[in-house]
N, C-alpha and C positions, 0 to 999 in steps of 0.2 A: 270344085270351089273349095276357096279357103273356110278355116273357122270365122273369120272377120267377115266374110261374104256373107256365111250363114248367120252370124250375128247380127251384122245391118239388116237382112232381109227379113227377121222378125222383128227387129225395132230394139235389140238389146244392144248396149253399148258394152266394148268388153272393157271392164273394170280394172285395170291397170295402174300403179301408179307411176310418178314420173320419177328421174332421176335423183333429183333434187330428194323426194321424202324418202328414196331407199338411201341414199347418203346420211339424213338426218337419221333415221331409223338404226343405220349401222352405227354409227358414232352414239349414239344412246346406248345401243347394245354394251358398246365396250366399255364405255364408261361405267355402266351400270355392274358390269362383270369385274371392271377393276376394282370398284369399290368393293362389291362383296368380297374381294379377293384380298384384298387391304385390312376390313374386318378381321377376317380370319387370321392373317399372316401377323399383324401387327401386335397382339397379345397384350395391348393396353387394357381394351376393353373386356369388362366383366363375361361370364360365360351369357346370362341371360340378356344383355345389351347386344352382344353378338348375333345371338341366334333372334331376338325381336327383329335385328338390322337386317341382316341376311333375308327375313320372311317379308320385310317391305320391299327391299330391292326385289325378291325373288318375284311380287306382284308386279311391282313397277316393269320387270322386264317381260312379265307376260302381257301387260298392256299395250308395249312397246312393240311385240311381235305379232300382236293381233292389229293392231290399228296400222302400221306400217310397212308391214309385208303380207299381213292375209286379209287385209283391206276392209277388218270389219268394225262397224261403226263410224265409215266414212261415207254413208251416203244419208242424204240428207233426208230419205224418209224411212230409212233401216231397212234392214233385210231380214226378214224374220226367218225364212229357211235358213240362213245362215247362223242366226241366233241359236234357234232350236236345235239345228244339228251340232254346235257346241256344247251347248248344254247339257246334250244326252252323252256326249264324247265325255263332259266332265264328269257327269256321273256313274257311267261306264269305269272309267278310270278310278273313280274314290271307289266303287263298290271293291275291284279287284286291290286294288291298293289294301285297304281298310280290310278286308277280308284274308289277304295273304298276312297282313300284321296280327290279326286276331288268330289265326292259324297257327301261325311262329311262337305267338305269345303263350297259347295254350298248349302246345308241345313242348315248350320250355318249363312252364309249370308242372308239365305232367311226367316228364322223363324222370328215370332214375339217377339220382344225384350220388357220386361217388362218397361213400363213409368216411369221414374223419376218421385218421388214427392216431 
């Protein structure tokens, strides 16, 4: 019995995107990546403007990936299990990245710096 037969037997439809949605997601991802690359490589933007632009493009890229490739938020009723799993993953990644930054900052602040001669 294939996975499609099992899903149909249990009344669950397989939630896969169409070729059109994958192509739209791919094109949007390429455009957002090229825009971020342009912000960095052009050099005519100030550092704060480039940083804010990259952060905005980063969030947009995340949303494109979630909607078009992971199919989160595309169901009419919403999928609570996917959302809770995603939020838990974001929390764990935040703890790991934040903890790493904290440890590295404290290591740098507390290490012996060479004495100027």
